N, C-alpha and C positions, 0 to 999 in steps of 0.2 A: 569377590570381596569388593565393597564399595566404600566411598569416602564422602562424608558430609563435612564441608568446611563452613564455619560460621565466624564472621569477624565484625568488630565494631570498635570504635574509639572510646565508647562508653561501656565500662564493665557491667553496669546495671542492665543495659539493653542486651548485651551479649548473654548475660545470665538468663534473662527473660526468653530470648529467642532459643537458646539451648534447651531450657526446661520445656518450652512449648514443643520443640521438635522431638524430644525424648518422650513426652506424653503422647504425641500423635503417632509415634512409631515404636510403641512398647514391644512389638513383636520381633524387632530386630535383635540380633546378638552382637553386642559391642565387643570388638576384639582388641582394640587399642585406642588410646586417646593421646593426642599430642597437643602441645600448646606453645605459643610464643607470644611475647609482649614487647611493646615498644609504643610508638604513637598509636598504633592499632593493635588490639588483642586478637589473636587468631586461635581457634580451637578446631582441630580436625578429629572427627570420629570415624574410625575404621570399623566397618560393620559387615555382617553377613545377613542375608535374608534367609528365612527358613525355606527349605525345599518342599513346597506344598504343591501337589498336582492340581491342575486346573480342572474344575468341575464343569461339565458341559451339558 
C-alpha cells in the first residue's frame, strides 16, 4: 500500500492538484482517504497499485 499526501492553504489549488493526480493515476485502487484542515488543508490518499507483470 502507498500514500499520496496533498496539502495547500488554498482549497481551490488543493482540489485542482487532487483532481489532476486522480486523472493521471486512474489505474490505482483507492483504499482510504483521510483529511484534516486548519491553516493548511491536507488530504491523504491510501492506494494500491495493480499487480501487473513486467513485459520484457
